[in-house]
DSSP file (Angstrom, degrees, kcal/mol; ACC not computed):
  #  RESIDUE AA STRUCTURE BP1 BP2  ACC     N-H-->O    O-->H-N    N-H-->O    O-->H-N    TCO  KAPPA ALPHA  PHI   PSI    X-CA   Y-CA   Z-CA
    1    1 A M    >         0   0    0      0, 0.0     3,-1.1     0, 0.0     4,-0.5   0.000 360.0 360.0 360.0  99.1  -59.7   20.7   -9.1
    2    2 A H  T 3>  +     0   0    0      1,-0.2     4,-1.9     2,-0.2     5,-0.1   0.583 360.0  84.1 -73.7  -8.8  -60.2   20.3  -12.9
    3    3 A E  H 3> S+     0   0    0      1,-0.2     4,-2.2     2,-0.2    -1,-0.2   0.825  85.2  57.3 -63.6 -30.2  -61.7   16.8  -12.4
    4    4 A I  H <> S+     0   0    0     -3,-1.1     4,-2.3     2,-0.2    -1,-0.2   0.919 106.2  49.4 -64.9 -43.7  -65.1   18.4  -11.8
    5    5 A S  H  > S+     0   0    0     -4,-0.5     4,-2.2     1,-0.2    -2,-0.2   0.880 109.7  51.6 -59.6 -38.4  -64.8   20.2  -15.2
    6    6 A L  H  X S+     0   0    0     -4,-1.9     4,-2.4     2,-0.2    -2,-0.2   0.892 108.4  50.6 -66.9 -39.4  -64.0   16.8  -16.7
    7    7 A C  H  X S+     0   0    0     -4,-2.2     4,-2.5     2,-0.2    -2,-0.2   0.890 109.1  52.2 -63.5 -38.8  -67.1   15.2  -15.1
    8    8 A E  H  X S+     0   0    0     -4,-2.3     4,-2.1     2,-0.2    -2,-0.2   0.891 110.3  47.5 -65.8 -39.1  -69.2   18.1  -16.5
    9    9 A S  H  X S+     0   0    0     -4,-2.2     4,-2.3     2,-0.2    -2,-0.2   0.899 110.8  52.3 -64.7 -40.0  -67.8   17.4  -20.0
   10   10 A L  H  X S+     0   0    0     -4,-2.4     4,-2.6     1,-0.2    -2,-0.2   0.927 108.0  51.3 -60.9 -44.7  -68.5   13.7  -19.5
   11   11 A R  H  X S+     0   0    0     -4,-2.5     4,-2.6     1,-0.2    -1,-0.2   0.927 109.0  50.4 -58.0 -46.6  -72.0   14.5  -18.5
   12   12 A E  H  X S+     0   0    0     -4,-2.1     4,-2.5     1,-0.2    -1,-0.2   0.909 111.2  49.3 -59.0 -43.4  -72.5   16.6  -21.7
   13   13 A I  H  X S+     0   0    0     -4,-2.3     4,-2.6     1,-0.2    -1,-0.2   0.919 111.7  48.0 -62.4 -44.3  -71.1   13.8  -23.9
   14   14 A L  H  X S+     0   0    0     -4,-2.6     4,-2.0     2,-0.2    -2,-0.2   0.898 112.0  49.3 -65.8 -40.2  -73.4   11.3  -22.3
   15   15 A E  H  X S+     0   0    0     -4,-2.6     4,-1.5    -5,-0.2    -1,-0.2   0.915 112.6  48.0 -64.3 -43.0  -76.5   13.5  -22.7
   16   16 A E  H  X S+     0   0    0     -4,-2.5     4,-2.6     1,-0.2    -2,-0.2   0.925 112.4  48.8 -64.6 -44.3  -75.6   14.1  -26.3
   17   17 A Q  H  X S+     0   0    0     -4,-2.6     4,-3.4     1,-0.2     5,-0.3   0.842 104.8  58.8 -65.3 -33.3  -75.1   10.4  -27.0
   18   18 A A  H  X>S+     0   0    0     -4,-2.0     4,-1.2     2,-0.2     5,-0.8   0.906 111.3  41.9 -60.6 -41.5  -78.4    9.5  -25.3
   19   19 A V  H  <5S+     0   0    0     -4,-1.5    -2,-0.2     2,-0.2    -1,-0.2   0.949 119.8  43.1 -68.5 -49.4  -80.2   11.8  -27.8
   20   20 A Q  H  <5S+     0   0    0     -4,-2.6    -2,-0.2     1,-0.2    -3,-0.2   0.888 123.9  34.9 -65.4 -41.3  -78.2   10.6  -30.8
   21   21 A Q  H  <5S-     0   0    0     -4,-3.4    -1,-0.2    -5,-0.2    -3,-0.2   0.574 104.7-123.3 -95.2 -10.4  -78.2    6.9  -29.9
   22   22 A G  T  <5 +     0   0    0     -4,-1.2     2,-0.3    -5,-0.3    -3,-0.2   0.801  59.0 138.9  77.4  30.6  -81.7    6.7  -28.4
   23   23 A F      < -     0   0    0     -5,-0.8    -1,-0.3    -6,-0.3     3,-0.1  -0.754  40.2-155.9-104.5 158.3  -81.0    5.4  -25.0
   24   24 A E  S    S+     0   0    0     -2,-0.3     2,-0.4     1,-0.3    -1,-0.1   0.710  70.0  23.4-103.6 -26.0  -82.6    6.6  -21.8
   25   25 A K        -     0   0    0     32,-0.1    88,-2.4    -7,-0.1     2,-0.6  -0.999  56.3-143.9-148.3 141.4  -80.2    5.7  -19.0
   26   26 A V  E     +A  112   0A   0     30,-3.1    86,-0.3    -2,-0.4     3,-0.1  -0.919  18.8 176.3-100.0 122.7  -76.5    5.0  -18.5
   27   27 A T  E     +     0   0A   0     84,-3.1    34,-2.4    -2,-0.6     2,-0.3   0.682  67.2  15.6-101.7 -21.3  -76.0    2.3  -15.9
   28   28 A R  E     -Ab 111  61A   0     83,-1.4    83,-2.6    32,-0.3     2,-0.4  -0.981  58.6-162.1-154.3 143.9  -72.2    2.0  -16.0
   29   29 A V  E     -Ab 110  62A   0     32,-2.6    34,-2.9    -2,-0.3     2,-0.5  -0.994   6.0-160.2-126.3 128.5  -69.3    4.0  -17.5
   30   30 A W  E     -Ab 109  63A   0     79,-2.7    78,-2.5    -2,-0.4    79,-1.4  -0.952  14.8-173.4-106.2 124.3  -65.9    2.6  -18.1
   31   31 A L  E     -Ab 107  64A   0     32,-2.8    34,-2.9    -2,-0.5     2,-0.5  -0.924  18.2-149.1-116.6 144.2  -63.1    5.2  -18.4
   32   32 A D  E     -Ab 106  65A   0     74,-2.7    74,-2.3    -2,-0.4     2,-0.6  -0.964  17.4-173.7-105.9 123.3  -59.5    4.8  -19.4
   33   33 A I  E     -A  105   0A   0     32,-2.9    72,-0.2    -2,-0.5    70,-0.0  -0.948  16.4-140.3-120.6 112.4  -57.2    7.3  -17.7
   34   34 A G    >   -     0   0    0     70,-3.1     3,-1.9    -2,-0.6     5,-0.4  -0.374  17.0-124.5 -69.5 146.3  -53.6    7.4  -18.7
   35   35 A P  T 3  S+     0   0    0      0, 0.0     3,-0.3     0, 0.0    50,-0.2   0.696 113.3  50.3 -63.8 -17.9  -51.0    7.9  -16.0
   36   36 A L  T 3  S+     0   0    0     66,-3.0    67,-0.2     1,-0.2    -2,-0.1   0.299  84.0  93.8-101.3   9.2  -49.6   10.8  -18.0
   37   37 A S  S <  S-     0   0    0     -3,-1.9    -1,-0.2    65,-0.5    66,-0.1   0.547  89.0-127.4 -80.3  -8.6  -53.1   12.5  -18.4
   38   38 A C        +     0   0    0     -3,-0.3     2,-0.5     1,-0.3    -2,-0.1   0.769  68.1 130.4  62.3  27.8  -52.7   14.8  -15.3
   39   39 A V        -     0   0    0     -5,-0.4    -1,-0.3    65,-0.1    -2,-0.2  -0.953  55.3-142.4-111.7 128.5  -56.1   13.4  -14.1
   40   40 A E     >  -     0   0    0     -2,-0.5     4,-2.2     1,-0.2     3,-0.4  -0.807  10.0-155.1 -91.1 109.2  -56.4   12.2  -10.6
   41   41 A P  H  > S+     0   0    0      0, 0.0     4,-2.4     0, 0.0    -1,-0.2   0.856  91.0  51.2 -55.5 -39.7  -58.7    9.1  -10.8
   42   42 A E  H  > S+     0   0    0      2,-0.2     4,-2.2     1,-0.2     5,-0.1   0.870 109.9  49.7 -70.1 -35.1  -59.9    9.4   -7.2
   43   43 A A  H  > S+     0   0    0     -3,-0.4     4,-1.7     2,-0.2    -1,-0.2   0.880 111.6  48.7 -67.7 -36.7  -60.8   13.0   -7.5
   44   44 A L  H  X S+     0   0    0     -4,-2.2     4,-1.3     2,-0.2    -2,-0.2   0.901 111.4  49.7 -67.3 -40.9  -62.7   12.3  -10.7
   45   45 A R  H  X S+     0   0    0     -4,-2.4     4,-0.7    -5,-0.2     3,-0.2   0.893 107.7  55.7 -62.3 -40.7  -64.5    9.4   -8.9
   46   46 A F  H  < S+     0   0    0     -4,-2.2     4,-0.5     1,-0.2    -2,-0.2   0.901 114.2  38.0 -59.3 -44.2  -65.3   11.8   -6.0
   47   47 A G  H  X S+     0   0    0     -4,-1.7     4,-2.3     1,-0.2     5,-0.2   0.625  96.5  85.1 -83.8 -14.2  -67.1   14.3   -8.3
   48   48 A F  H  X S+     0   0    0     -4,-1.3     4,-2.2    -3,-0.2    -1,-0.2   0.929  90.4  43.5 -56.7 -55.5  -68.7   11.8  -10.6
   49   49 A D  H  X S+     0   0    0     -4,-0.7     4,-0.8     1,-0.2    -1,-0.2   0.905 115.3  48.6 -60.0 -44.2  -71.9   11.1   -8.6
   50   50 A A  H >4 S+     0   0    0     -4,-0.5     3,-0.5     1,-0.2    -1,-0.2   0.908 114.5  44.8 -66.3 -41.2  -72.5   14.7   -7.7
   51   51 A V  H 3< S+     0   0    0     -4,-2.3    -1,-0.2     1,-0.2    -2,-0.2   0.831 110.7  53.9 -71.3 -33.0  -72.1   15.9  -11.3
   52   52 A M  H >< S+     0   0    0     -4,-2.2     3,-2.2    -5,-0.2     5,-0.3   0.598  79.0 120.3 -80.0 -10.6  -74.2   13.1  -12.8
   53   53 A A  T << S+     0   0    0     -4,-0.8     3,-0.1    -3,-0.5    -3,-0.0  -0.311  82.2  14.4 -55.8 129.8  -77.2   13.9  -10.5
   54   54 A G  T 3  S+     0   0    0      1,-0.3    -1,-0.3     2,-0.0     2,-0.2   0.488 110.3 101.5  83.6   2.8  -80.2   14.7  -12.7
   55   55 A S  S X  S-     0   0    0     -3,-2.2     3,-1.6     1,-0.0    -1,-0.3  -0.509  93.3 -92.9-109.2-179.8  -78.7   13.4  -15.9
   56   56 A V  T 3  S+     0   0    0      1,-0.3   -30,-3.1   -45,-0.2    -3,-0.1   0.665 126.3  54.3 -65.4 -15.9  -79.0   10.2  -17.9
   57   57 A A  T >  S+     0   0    0     -5,-0.3     3,-2.3   -32,-0.2    -1,-0.3   0.229  73.0 139.7-104.4  13.2  -76.1    8.8  -15.8
   58   58 A E  T <  S+     0   0    0     -3,-1.6    -5,-0.1     1,-0.3    -9,-0.1  -0.395  80.4   8.2 -58.6 126.7  -77.5    9.5  -12.4
   59   59 A G  T 3  S+     0   0    0      1,-0.3    -1,-0.3   -10,-0.2   -10,-0.1   0.435  94.0 150.6  81.5  -0.8  -76.6    6.5  -10.2
   60   60 A A    <   -     0   0    0     -3,-2.3   -32,-0.3   -34,-0.1    -1,-0.3  -0.338  47.7-119.1 -65.7 143.7  -74.4    5.0  -12.9
   61   61 A A  E     -b   28   0A   0    -34,-2.4   -32,-2.6    -2,-0.0     2,-0.5  -0.576  24.4-145.2 -78.1 146.6  -71.4    2.9  -11.7
   62   62 A L  E     -b   29   0A   0     -2,-0.2     2,-0.5   -34,-0.2   -32,-0.2  -0.969  13.7-172.3-121.2 125.9  -68.0    4.2  -12.7
   63   63 A T  E     -b   30   0A   0    -34,-2.9   -32,-2.8    -2,-0.5     2,-0.5  -0.977   7.8-163.6-114.8 123.2  -65.1    1.8  -13.5
   64   64 A I  E     -b   31   0A   0     -2,-0.5     2,-0.4   -34,-0.2   -32,-0.2  -0.942   4.9-172.3-113.9 126.2  -61.7    3.4  -14.1
   65   65 A E  E     -b   32   0A   0    -34,-2.9   -32,-2.9    -2,-0.5    -2,-0.0  -0.887  11.0-155.6-110.1 145.5  -58.9    1.6  -15.8
   66   66 A Q        -     0   0    0     -2,-0.4   -32,-0.1   -34,-0.2     3,-0.1  -0.783  12.4-161.4-123.7  87.7  -55.4    3.0  -15.9
   67   67 A P        -     0   0    0      0, 0.0    -2,-0.0     0, 0.0   -35,-0.0  -0.370  32.9 -96.3 -64.9 147.9  -53.6    1.4  -18.9
   68   68 A P        -     0   0    0      0, 0.0     2,-0.3     0, 0.0    15,-0.1  -0.283  34.2-125.8 -66.5 149.7  -49.8    1.7  -18.8
   69   69 A A  E     -C   82   0B   0     13,-1.0    13,-2.0    33,-0.1     2,-0.3  -0.696  21.9-154.2 -92.6 149.1  -48.0    4.6  -20.5
   70   70 A R  E     +C   81   0B   0     31,-0.4    30,-3.2    -2,-0.3    31,-0.4  -0.886  13.1 178.8-120.5 154.6  -45.3    3.8  -23.0
   71   71 A A  E     -CD  80  99B   0      9,-2.2     9,-3.0    -2,-0.3     2,-0.5  -0.987  25.2-127.2-149.8 156.5  -42.3    6.0  -24.1
   72   72 A I  E     -CD  79  98B   0     26,-2.5    26,-2.7    -2,-0.3     2,-0.5  -0.930  25.5-130.1-107.5 128.0  -39.3    5.8  -26.4
   73   73 A C  E  >  - D   0  97B   0      5,-2.9     4,-1.9    -2,-0.5    24,-0.2  -0.635   9.3-155.8 -76.8 123.6  -36.0    6.6  -24.9
   74   74 A L  T  4 S+     0   0    0     22,-2.9    -1,-0.2    -2,-0.5    23,-0.1   0.694  90.9  51.4 -73.3 -18.0  -34.2    9.1  -27.1
   75   75 A A  T  4 S+     0   0    0     21,-0.5    -1,-0.2     3,-0.1    22,-0.1   0.932 129.2  11.2 -84.5 -50.1  -30.8    7.9  -25.8
   76   76 A C  T  4 S-     0   0    0      2,-0.1    -2,-0.2    18,-0.0    -1,-0.1   0.550  92.8-124.1-110.3  -8.4  -31.0    4.2  -26.2
   77   77 A G     <  +     0   0    0     -4,-1.9    -3,-0.1     1,-0.2     2,-0.1   0.478  57.5 147.3  81.3   1.9  -34.1    3.8  -28.4
   78   78 A A        -     0   0    0     -6,-0.1    -5,-2.9     1,-0.1     2,-0.6  -0.419  47.1-134.9 -71.2 143.3  -35.9    1.4  -26.0
   79   79 A E  E     +C   72   0B   0     -7,-0.2     2,-0.3    -2,-0.1    -7,-0.2  -0.909  39.4 174.3 -96.7 121.9  -39.7    1.4  -25.8
   80   80 A V  E     -C   71   0B   0     -9,-3.0    -9,-2.2    -2,-0.6     2,-0.3  -0.846  36.3-108.4-130.9 159.2  -40.4    1.3  -22.1
   81   81 A A  E     -C   70   0B   0     -2,-0.3     2,-0.3   -11,-0.2   -11,-0.2  -0.692  39.5-173.1 -83.2 140.0  -43.3    1.5  -19.6
   82   82 A V  E     -C   69   0B   0    -13,-2.0   -13,-1.0    -2,-0.3     3,-0.1  -0.942  26.7-162.9-133.8 155.9  -43.4    4.8  -17.6
   83   83 A T  S    S+     0   0    0     -2,-0.3     2,-0.3     1,-0.2    -1,-0.1   0.496  78.1  16.9-114.3  -9.4  -45.5    6.0  -14.7
   84   84 A S  S >  S-     0   0    0    -15,-0.1     3,-1.3   -48,-0.1    -1,-0.2  -0.973  77.4-107.6-153.8 166.0  -44.8    9.8  -15.0
   85   85 A R  T 3  S+     0   0    0     -2,-0.3    12,-0.2     1,-0.2   -49,-0.1   0.681 119.5  52.8 -69.7 -15.4  -43.4   12.3  -17.4
   86   86 A L  T 3  S+     0   0    0     10,-0.1    -1,-0.2     2,-0.0    10,-0.0   0.345  78.4 125.9-102.0   4.8  -40.3   12.5  -15.3
   87   87 A S    <   -     0   0    0     -3,-1.3     2,-0.1     1,-0.1    10,-0.1  -0.389  56.2-132.7 -64.7 137.9  -39.6    8.8  -15.2
   88   88 A P        -     0   0    0      0, 0.0     7,-0.2     0, 0.0     6,-0.1  -0.485  36.1 -83.4 -82.6 163.2  -36.1    7.9  -16.3
   89   89 A C     >  -     0   0    0      5,-3.2     4,-2.0     1,-0.2    -7,-0.1  -0.498  33.0-148.6 -63.4 124.0  -35.4    5.1  -18.8
   90   90 A P  T  4 S+     0   0    0      0, 0.0    -1,-0.2     0, 0.0    -8,-0.0   0.713  94.9  50.7 -70.7 -16.5  -35.4    1.9  -16.9
   91   91 A D  T  4 S+     0   0    0      3,-0.1    -2,-0.0   -13,-0.0   -11,-0.0   0.919 132.7   4.2 -82.7 -47.2  -32.8    0.5  -19.4
   92   92 A C  T  4 S-     0   0    0      2,-0.1    -1,-0.0   -14,-0.0    -3,-0.0   0.530  90.3-120.3-120.7  -9.1  -30.2    3.2  -19.5
   93   93 A G     <  +     0   0    0     -4,-2.0     2,-0.0     1,-0.3     0, 0.0   0.436  59.4 147.6  84.8   0.0  -31.3    5.8  -16.9
   94   94 A A        -     0   0    0     -6,-0.1    -5,-3.2     1,-0.1    -1,-0.3  -0.338  44.3-146.4 -69.1 151.9  -31.6    8.7  -19.4
   95   95 A A  S    S+     0   0    0     -7,-0.2     2,-1.2     1,-0.1    -1,-0.1   0.385  71.0  99.1 -99.2   2.1  -34.2   11.3  -18.7
   96   96 A E        +     0   0    0      2,-0.0   -22,-2.9    -7,-0.0   -21,-0.5  -0.726  48.9 156.4 -97.5  89.7  -35.0   12.0  -22.3
   97   97 A L  E     -D   73   0B   0     -2,-1.2   -24,-0.2   -24,-0.2    -2,-0.0  -0.922  34.0-148.6-116.8 139.3  -38.2   10.1  -23.1
   98   98 A R  E     -D   72   0B   0    -26,-2.7   -26,-2.5    -2,-0.4    -2,-0.0  -0.927  26.2-127.8-106.1 112.7  -40.8   10.7  -25.7
   99   99 A P  E     -D   71   0B   0      0, 0.0   -28,-0.3     0, 0.0     3,-0.1  -0.265  20.4-170.9 -59.4 143.5  -44.3    9.6  -24.6
  100  100 A Q        -     0   0    0    -30,-3.2     2,-0.2     1,-0.4   -29,-0.2  -0.004  65.9 -40.0-122.2  22.6  -46.1    7.2  -27.0
  101  101 A G  S    S+     0   0    0    -31,-0.4    -1,-0.4   -65,-0.0   -31,-0.4  -0.780  86.6 105.4 139.0 176.4  -49.5    7.3  -25.2
  102  102 A G        +     0   0    0     -2,-0.2   -66,-3.0   -33,-0.2   -65,-0.5   0.547  64.1  99.4  92.6   9.0  -50.9    7.2  -21.7
  103  103 A D        +     0   0    0    -67,-0.2     2,-0.3   -68,-0.2   -34,-0.0   0.092  63.5  92.7-112.6  22.2  -51.8   10.9  -21.7
  104  104 A T        -     0   0    0      2,-0.0   -70,-3.1   -65,-0.0     2,-0.4  -0.764  55.5-152.8-117.2 160.3  -55.5   10.5  -22.5
  105  105 A L  E     +A   33   0A   0     -2,-0.3     2,-0.4   -72,-0.2   -72,-0.2  -0.994  33.6 165.0-122.8 119.9  -58.9   10.2  -20.8
  106  106 A K  E     -A   32   0A   0    -74,-2.3   -74,-2.7    -2,-0.4     2,-0.7  -0.983  43.9-115.2-141.6 152.2  -61.4    8.4  -22.8
  107  107 A I  E     -A   31   0A   0     -2,-0.4   -76,-0.2   -76,-0.2     3,-0.1  -0.742  32.0-179.6 -79.4 117.4  -64.8    6.7  -22.5
  108  108 A R  E     -     0   0A   0    -78,-2.5     2,-0.3    -2,-0.7    -1,-0.2   0.869  60.5 -10.7 -86.3 -40.0  -64.0    3.0  -23.2
  109  109 A K  E     -A   30   0A   0    -79,-1.4   -79,-2.7     2,-0.0     2,-0.4  -0.993  53.7-152.7-159.9 150.2  -67.5    1.6  -22.9
  110  110 A L  E     -A   29   0A   0     -2,-0.3     2,-0.5   -81,-0.2   -81,-0.2  -0.966   8.5-150.5-123.4 146.6  -71.0    2.4  -21.7
  111  111 A E  E     +A   28   0A   0    -83,-2.6   -84,-3.1    -2,-0.4   -83,-1.4  -0.984  33.9 170.5-111.5 121.4  -73.8    0.1  -20.4
  112  112 A V  E      A   26   0A   0     -2,-0.5   -86,-0.2   -86,-0.3    -2,-0.0  -0.881 360.0 360.0-130.8 160.2  -77.1    1.7  -21.3
  113  113 A V              0   0    0    -88,-2.4   -87,-0.1    -2,-0.3    -1,-0.1   0.282 360.0 360.0-132.2 360.0  -80.9    0.9  -21.3
């Protein structure tokens, strides 16, 4: 389950930013997890509280958003919404799509004190 490693990296980032930005506690974390990121949001949510224990984010609320992924169909040129890397083009049915986003995990916003 690589989501635990992602939570550990998130903890490191939050600890570093607390020092750099001068805050003492993170009370809420907003994450954007793209549907093509190979991150399971519920698994990340499961590990979040355990990994954040003893850090500046201990007890922080976690809000996960999943913005839609977009891709360009190489067959018909349409820009379409996709939910997986194997999705066919909804316009022409072709399987050759080039993702244009939706493959990232990023911290969108923090609430700190």
